[in-house]
C-alpha positions in Angstrom: -125.1 66.6 83.8 -126.8 69.0 81.5 -130.4 68.4 80.8 -131.5 67.8 77.2 -133.6 70.9 77.6 -130.5 73.1 77.9 -129.0 71.5 74.8 -132.0 72.1 72.6 -131.2 74.6 69.8 -134.4 76.2 68.4 -135.3 78.4 65.5 -134.7 81.5 67.6 -131.0 80.6 68.1 -130.5 80.3 64.3 -132.3 83.5 63.6 -130.3 85.4 66.2 -127.0 84.0 64.8 -128.1 85.1 61.3 -129.1 88.6 62.5 -125.8 89.0 64.3 -123.9 87.9 61.1 -126.0 90.1 58.9 -125.4 93.1 61.1 -121.6 92.6 61.1 -121.7 92.3 57.3 -123.8 95.4 57.0 -121.6 97.4 59.2 -118.6 96.2 57.3 -120.0 97.5 54.1 -121.1 100.8 55.5 -118.1 101.6 57.6 -115.1 100.3 55.7 -113.6 101.9 52.5 -111.6 99.0 51.1 -113.3 97.3 48.2 -112.1 93.8 49.2 -113.3 94.2 52.8 -116.7 95.5 51.5 -117.0 92.4 49.3 -116.4 90.3 52.4 -119.1 92.1 54.1 -121.6 91.4 51.4 -120.5 87.7 51.5 -121.3 87.8 55.3 -124.7 89.1 54.6 -125.4 86.5 51.9 -124.3 83.7 54.3 -126.6 85.1 57.0 -129.5 84.8 54.6 -128.5 81.3 53.8 -128.6 80.4 57.5 -132.1 81.8 57.7 -133.3 79.9 54.7 -131.9 76.5 56.0 -133.2 77.2 59.5 -136.8 77.9 58.2 -136.6 75.0 55.8 -135.5 72.6 58.5 -138.1 73.7 61.0 -140.9 73.7 58.4 -139.9 70.3 57.1 -139.7 71.3 53.5 -136.8 71.7 50.9 -137.7 75.1 49.5 -135.3 77.0 51.6 -132.4 74.6 51.0 -133.0 74.7 47.3 -133.0 78.5 47.5 -129.5 78.4 49.2 -128.1 76.9 46.0 -129.3 80.0 44.1 -127.9 82.4 46.7 -124.6 80.6 46.6 -124.4 80.9 42.8 -125.1 84.6 43.1 -122.4 84.9 45.8 -119.9 83.2 43.6 -120.7 85.4 40.6 -120.6 88.5 42.8 -117.2 87.5 44.2 -115.8 86.8 40.7 -116.9 90.1 39.2 -116.1 92.1 42.3 -112.5 90.7 42.6 -112.1 91.2 38.8 -113.1 94.9 39.2 -110.8 95.3 42.3 -107.9 93.9 40.3 -108.5 96.2 37.4 -108.9 99.3 39.6 -105.7 98.4 41.4 -103.7 97.9 38.2 -104.9 101.3 37.0 -104.9 103.5 40.1 -102.6 101.5 42.5 -105.2 101.6 45.3 -108.5 100.2 46.1 -109.8 102.8 48.5 -113.4 103.6 47.6 -113.2 107.3 48.7 -110.7 108.0 45.8 -113.4 107.1 43.4 -116.3 109.2 44.7 -115.5 111.9 42.1 -116.4 109.4 39.3 -120.1 109.8 40.0 -120.4 113.1 38.1 
């Protein structure tokens, strides 16, 4: 039988999971050139922040972090809606969503 000490999940476990998910999202945004995949990376980073908020809220026994998660979720929904609308518009006009094709638009 496993002891209850081995089954205890502490704050460090949640923070480690959050850090891993955030790094995966950050690498996705930095290394990939597809707009849809980049938006998925941003969503991963926002979800990692949500895990951190809920973990600290739970271990500090207050609701501040859990309330903050609702605001982050609202921002994530708005970001997804605007990002996907831009992606569809760009695809309709240029027939591709590769970000490297649009680097010349900066100047």
